[in-house]
N, C-alpha and C positions, 0 to 999 in steps of 0.2 A: 797215729793215723789221722789224715785230714779229712774233715767232713765238709762235703760240698753242699752248698745251699741251692739245691736244684730248682725249686719253684721261683726263686727271686730273680732279680734283675742281673745277676752275675757279680757276685762279690764274695770275699772271703770273711766270714765272721771270725774275728780273733786272729786272722792271718795277714795282717797288714803288710808284712815285709815279705810275703811269699813271691819269688822270682817268677816273671812272666816267661813262658816258653818263647822261642824266636819267632818273629812275624813270618808267616807263610802265606803269601797272597794267592796261593793255589786253591785255598779252601773257601767254602761258601761264606756270605756274609753272616754277621752275628745273629743268633736265634734266641728268642725268649725262652727261659726255662732251662738253659744249659749253664754249667759253670763258667765263670769269666773267661778262662783261657779258651774254651771251646766255644762259648758264645761269640767271642771276639773273632772267630774264625782262624785261630792260630794252629789248632791241632784237633784231630778227631777225638771224641769221648774215649774213656778207658774201656777196655774189653769188658763186654757184659753189661755195660751201661744201658739201662732202659729208660726212655724218657718217661716223664710223668703223663698221666691223662691229659689229653688236650693239646699236647705239644707235638708238632709234627717230626717225623724222623730227621736225624741230622743230615744235612745236605739238601733238604727239600727247598726248591726255589718257587715261591708263590707266583702264579701266573700274572703277567703285567696288566695294569688297568688301562683301558683304552686300547685303541689300535693305532700304533704309529704308522706313519706313511711308508710303504715298502713292504709290509707284512701282507702275505696273501691269505685272505680268509679261507678257512677250512669248513666243510660241512658240519654244521652243529655249533660253530664257534660262537655265533650270535643267535642261535635258535634255529628254526626249520627253514628260514627263508634268507637268501642273500639280500633281499630288498631291504632288510633292516640293518645292514652292515653300514656303519659310518663310512668305512674306507670306500665302498662301492658308491655311496652318495657323493663323496668328494670327487671320485673319478668321473661319475656321470655329469657332475656340475662343471668339471673342468672341460670335458668334451663338449658340453652343450654351449659354453662360453666361447670355446674355440670355433665351433661350427657357426655360432651366431656372428662372430667377428668376421669369419671368412665370407659369409653370405652377404653382410653389409658391405664388405670390401668389393665383391662382385657387383652388387647393385650400383655402387658409386662409380666403379670404372665404366660400366656400360651406360650409366647416365651421361658421364662425361663424354664418352665416345659418340653418343647420339647427338648431343649438342655440337660437337665438332663436325660431324658429317652434315648436320642440317645447315651450319654456317657455310660449309663448303659448297654444298648443293645450291644454296641460295646465290652464292657468288657465280657459280658456273651458269645458273639460269640467267642471271642478270647480264652477264657478258655475252651469252648465246642468244638471247631474245630481245635485249634492249639495244637497239641500233645504235644510238648516240654513244652509249658506253662501249660497244664493239668498235666503233670508229675511233673513239679515243684511245683504246688499247692499241689499235693498229698504228696510230701515230705516235704513240709514246712507248716505244719498245724498251726504253731504259727502265721503265717500271718492272719489267720482267726480271732484269738482272739485279735490280735493287731487292726485290723480293727473294730472289735465289739466294743472294749473299746473306740476307736477314735470316732465312731458314737455317742456313749452315751454322751461323753464329749462334742462334737460339738453340738448336738441337745440341750443339757442343756444350753450351752452358747448362742445359738440363741433364745431359748425360753425365757430365764430369763433375758438376758441383752438386753435392748431396744437399746442401742447404737451400738451394735454388728450388729444386723440385719437392722439397718437404715442407718448407715454411710457407703457410698461408699469410697474406694473400699473394706472396710473390709467385708461388708456383702457378696459380690460376693466371696471373698477368702474363707470365711468360708462355704459358700454353695457349692463351687467347691470342697473343701476338704471332705465335708459331702458326696457329690454325689460320689466322687472317692472311698471313704471307703465303702459306701453302695454297690457301684457297684462290688467292689471286694468280698464282703461278698456274694452277689447274685450269682456272677460268680463262686465262689468256691462251693456253694451250688448246683448250677445248673449243675456243671460238674459231679456231682454223679448221675445224671439222664441220660437217653437216649436222644439223639438229637431230636427225634421225639416227645418225651413227652415235652421237653422244647419248641419246635415250636408250639405244640398244645395249651400249656398253654399261650404263647405269643399271639397267635391269639384269644383265648377265652377272655383273659384279654383285648385286644384292643377292640373287639366287645362290651364287657360288660361296659367298661368305656365310650366308645363312646355313647352308648344307654343311660346310666345314665346321661351323661353330657347334651345330648339333652333334656332328661326328666326334668333335674333341670332347664333349661332355659325356658321350655315351660309350665310346671305345674303351676297351681295356688295355690297349697298347699304350705304353708310355713313351711319348714323343720328347719328353724333357730330357731324356738321356741321349738324344741325337744331336746335342748342340754342335758338337765337333763336326759332324757331317754336314749340318746346315751351313756352319761357317765356311767350310771348304767350297761348298756349292756356291755360295754367295761370292767368294773370291774368284772362282771360275766365271762367274756370270759378269762380274766387273771387268775382267780381263777380255772376255768375249765381246763386251760392249765397246771396249777401246778399239778392238780390232774392227768391229762394225762401223765405228766412226772413221777410221782410216780407209776402209774399202766398202763404202756404202752400196747396198744393192736391196732389191725387194726381198730376195731370199734370206739374206742376213738379217733384215728387220724382222721378218716373220719368225725365224728361228730364235732371235734374241728375245722378242716379245713373248713367245711361247715358253721358253725357258724360265724367264722372269715370272710369268704368271704361275708356272708350276712350282717354282721354288718359294715364292711369297705365300702360295696356298699352304705349304708345309709350314712356313713360319707363322701363318695365322693359327694353325692347330698348335704349334709349339707354344706360342704366347698365350693362347686360350688356356692350355693345360697348366702353364705356369701360373695364371691367375687363379684357376680352380683349387690347386694344391692338392691336399688330402693324400690319396693313394699314390701320386705321382713323386718321382725321386727329387725333384726340385720345385719351388714354389716361390713366388714373389711375395715379399713382405707386405702386410696390410698398410704400412706407411707409404708405400710406393704406388699409391693409386694414380698419381699423375703420369709416372713413368710407365705404368702398365697401360693406361689409356693412350699414351703417345705411341706404344708399340703397336697395339691394335689398329690405330688410325693410320699409321705408316704402312702396315700390311695391306689394308683395305685400299689405300691410295695407290700403292704400287700395283695391286691386281688390276684396279680400274684402269690406270694408265696403260698397262700392258694389254689388256682386252681391247682398249680404244685404239692402241697401235695395230693390233691384229686386225681389227674391223677396217680401219683405214687403209692398211696395206692391201688387204683382200679386194677392197672396192676401188683402189687407185688404178 
């Protein structure tokens, strides 16, 4: 009869050639205080085997030390409060960092947008109230088409080339050149209107954009899931604009400008919620702050142009 050394580390005294049972990976890991074949997890102990005092029952798996990521804390696991759970601290820290990054991204986007709008408004005011500049613009109409071509080229570069809009200072240079060209375009177009009409359009645009931005921040409806509908509406607007160019009339101009103001108002809400992120389905990456500011700028500019066209057509 073989005597097992139960309290030891799992060896056979005087039984060096005793054969091991076949390996069975289904049994628990080795346990101190059991015979070697059983402590190695090869087979259960013999029937009636009673572990010595201080040795846990066979098959007992000790609780893991620490809390790996992915384990849901249970009440009492770390004491009486979840506030002491390291996993909860990690999650709170991750959420805090993500929220901080998103808030910094929003501040950066709106700071860039404010600079763009200030540059545009200063150019409009110069062309509108400075008579020599206004006469120069009237005498050099080719500047309008040069700026128009520049805006098309610059916006294609920023929209299609990721490196252009993400790498500083190249992204700021391209955005500044686009804002300058777009500002000259708007200034030359606004110089054909009366000053009170332009001021009225600026005031209405500011009020509309502020109201829509507050609405986009507060509403529970997710406009980021409506990108397909907005794209179809934009295509219809472009086709309607081509028809309005072929058969121009005051009614067509009013309808086209009204539809444009409505569609780009929805685009302003859409782009604002893309910047906010969080609870919305889609969101803009924090690395795309130049592209996000460009989208908001184009929305505001299009709303301003359409409102100015409505005012001009109604007073014509």
